[in-house]
C-alpha positions in Angstrom: 73.4 20.9 36.4 71.5 19.4 33.6 67.9 18.2 33.9 66.2 16.0 31.3 63.2 17.6 29.7 59.9 15.9 30.5 58.7 13.8 27.6 55.1 14.0 26.7 53.8 10.7 25.9 51.1 10.6 23.4 49.1 7.5 24.2 46.8 6.4 21.4 43.4 5.4 22.5 43.2 1.7 22.9 39.8 1.4 21.3 37.9 3.8 19.1 34.2 4.2 19.6 32.2 2.4 17.0 30.5 4.6 14.6 26.8 5.0 15.3 24.7 2.9 12.9 22.5 4.9 10.5 18.7 4.4 10.4 19.0 2.6 7.1 21.6 0.2 8.5 19.4 -0.5 11.5 16.3 -1.2 9.4 18.4 -3.4 7.1 19.7 -5.4 10.0 16.3 -5.9 11.6 14.9 -6.9 8.2 17.5 -9.6 7.8 17.1 -10.7 11.4 13.4 -11.2 10.8 13.9 -13.7 8.1 13.8 -13.3 4.3 10.6 -15.3 3.7 7.9 -13.5 5.6 9.7 -10.2 5.7 10.1 -10.3 1.9 6.3 -11.1 1.5 5.4 -8.2 3.8 7.7 -5.9 1.8 6.2 -7.0 -1.5 2.7 -6.3 -0.2 3.8 -2.9 1.0 5.3 -2.0 -2.3 2.3 -3.3 -4.3 -0.1 -1.4 -2.1 1.9 1.8 -2.4 2.2 1.4 -6.2 -1.6 1.1 -6.5 -2.1 4.0 -4.1 0.2 6.3 -6.0 -1.5 5.4 -9.3 -4.9 6.2 -7.8 -3.7 9.5 -6.3 -2.3 10.6 -9.7 -5.6 9.5 -11.5 -7.8 11.3 -9.0 -5.6 14.5 -9.2 -6.0 14.5 -12.9 -9.8 13.8 -12.5 -10.2 16.9 -10.4 -11.5 19.9 -12.4 -12.8 23.4 -11.8 -16.5 22.7 -12.0 -17.5 26.3 -11.4 -15.5 27.5 -14.4 -16.9 24.7 -16.5 -20.5 25.5 -15.6 -19.9 29.2 -16.4 -18.6 28.3 -19.8 -21.6 26.0 -20.5 -24.1 28.6 -19.3 -22.5 31.2 -21.6 -22.9 28.9 -24.6 -26.4 27.8 -23.7 -27.5 31.4 -23.2 -26.7 32.0 -26.9 -28.3 28.7 -27.9 -24.9 27.2 -28.9 -25.3 23.6 -27.6 -22.5 22.3 -29.8 -20.2 24.9 -28.3 -21.1 23.8 -24.8 -20.3 20.2 -25.9 -16.9 21.2 -27.2 -16.2 22.9 -23.9 -17.0 19.7 -22.0 -15.0 17.6 -24.5 -11.9 19.8 -24.0 -12.2 19.6 -20.2 -10.7 16.6 -18.4 -12.4 14.8 -15.5 -15.6 12.8 -14.9 -17.8 15.9 -14.5 -17.1 17.1 -18.0 -17.7 13.6 -19.4 -21.1 13.4 -17.6 -22.1 16.8 -18.9 -21.2 15.7 -22.5 -23.5 12.8 -22.3 -26.3 15.0 -20.9 -25.8 17.6 -23.7 -25.9 14.9 -26.4 -29.3 13.7 -25.1 -30.5 17.2 -24.8 -29.4 18.0 -28.3 -31.2 14.8 -29.6 -34.5 16.2 -28.2 -34.9 14.1 -25.1 -36.8 15.4 -22.2 -35.2 17.0 -19.2 -36.2 14.0 -17.1 -34.4 11.6 -19.5 -31.4 13.9 -19.4 -31.4 13.8 -15.7 -31.6 10.0 -15.6 -28.6 9.8 -18.0 -26.6 12.1 -15.7 -27.4 9.8 -12.7 -26.4 6.6 -14.7 -23.2 8.0 -16.0 -22.4 9.5 -12.6 -22.6 6.1 -11.0 -20.3 4.7 -13.7 -17.8 7.6 -13.2 -17.9 7.0 -9.4 -17.1 3.3 -10.0 -14.1 4.2 -12.1 -12.8 6.5 -9.3 -13.1 3.7 -6.8 -11.3 1.2 -9.1 -8.3 -0.3 -7.4 -9.2 0.9 -3.9 -10.3 -2.6 -2.9 -6.8 -3.9 -3.7 -5.3 -1.4 -1.3 -7.7 -2.6 1.4 -6.6 -6.2 0.6 -2.9 -5.3 1.1 -3.8 -3.6 4.4 -5.4 -6.8 5.6 -2.7 -9.2 4.3 0.4 -7.3 5.6 -0.4 -7.9 9.4 -1.7 -11.4 8.6 1.6 -12.5 7.1 3.4 -10.7 10.0 1.4 -12.7 12.5 2.0 -15.9 10.6 5.8 -15.1 10.7 5.4 -14.7 14.4 3.8 -18.0 14.9 6.4 -19.8 12.7 9.1 -18.0 14.7 7.6 -19.1 18.0 7.5 -22.7 16.7 11.2 -22.5 15.8 12.0 -21.0 19.2 10.3 -24.0 21.0 12.1 -26.4 18.6 15.4 -24.8 19.6 14.5 -25.1 23.3 13.6 -28.8 22.8 16.8 -29.5 20.9 18.9 -27.7 23.6 17.1 -29.4 26.4 17.4 -26.2 28.3 15.2 -23.1 28.4 18.1 -20.7 28.4 17.4 -16.9 27.9 19.7 -16.8 24.9 17.8 -19.5 23.0 14.4 -18.0 23.9 15.4 -14.4 23.2 16.8 -15.1 19.7 13.7 -17.0 18.6 11.3 -14.4 20.1 13.1 -11.5 18.4 12.7 -13.1 15.0 9.1 -13.9 15.7 8.2 -10.4 16.8 10.0 -8.6 14.0 7.7 -9.9 11.4 4.7 -8.6 13.4 6.2 -5.2 13.7 7.0 -4.9 10.0 3.5 -6.2 9.1 1.9 -3.6 11.3 4.1 -0.8 10.0 3.2 -1.8 6.4 -0.5 -1.8 7.3 -0.3 1.6 9.0 1.4 3.2 5.9 -1.1 1.7 3.5 -4.1 2.7 5.8 -2.9 6.4 5.5 -2.9 6.1 1.7 -6.3 4.4 1.8 -7.9 7.1 3.9 -6.4 9.9 1.8 -7.7 8.3 -1.5 -11.1 7.6 0.0 -11.4 11.2 1.1 -10.4 12.5 -2.3 -13.0 10.2 -4.0 -15.7 11.5 -1.7 -14.7 15.1 -2.5 -14.9 14.4 -6.3 -18.2 12.6 -6.0 -19.7 15.4 -4.0 -18.5 17.9 -6.6 -20.0 15.8 -9.3 -23.4 15.8 -7.6 -23.4 19.5 -6.9 -22.3 20.3 -10.5 -25.0 18.0 -11.9 -27.7 19.9 -10.0 -26.3 23.2 -11.3 -26.1 21.7 -14.8 -29.8 20.7 -14.8 -30.7 24.2 -13.6 -28.9 25.6 -16.6 -30.8 23.3 -19.0 -34.1 24.2 -17.3 -33.3 27.9 -17.5 -32.5 27.9 -21.3 -34.7 25.1 -22.4 -36.7 26.0 -25.5 
């Protein structure tokens, strides 16, 4: 008696699960859905603000110097009466602190009084602080403009949504939802851009404050050295 073997049917899945979209694809889709005009403006503002911020961070990093080591070198030269050697140390040291000390030593070497030297340190310190803050106002402008253009895109999107409702003659959820989505996406991207730039702004402001405080402390120590070894 023969029995037919059972056949194992391999049934292919009717549908395959769609691949999960990556974060980049999601951002790209939302960006396109938000409209190229206002989304492009917000993106340009974000990139401009980040470029200025990165340039400021690099500049401030290079402007930072070891003030304690610089003062020790100046004091060693002033102790032996070598003012020119102290000037060379300052000239070979990068940063605003060394530049300020150079101007002070030049005036000290020219025979000016300690009061005049101190005034020159204050004047050049104010100029150096202004250079450190250069460009920071542009970052602040980008922080303000990004959400403004985002809100403007929202208003334009709302107007377009109401126009679509008027044209359709029916306030259907589909018409309203598509218009509202486009409107709100510009606001979201504007706020994200502002948040990112605000983080950069605060970091730069904190670094400037640290450098300025170091300049003031070092200037006081520098004047103490001149008073100590003044002939």
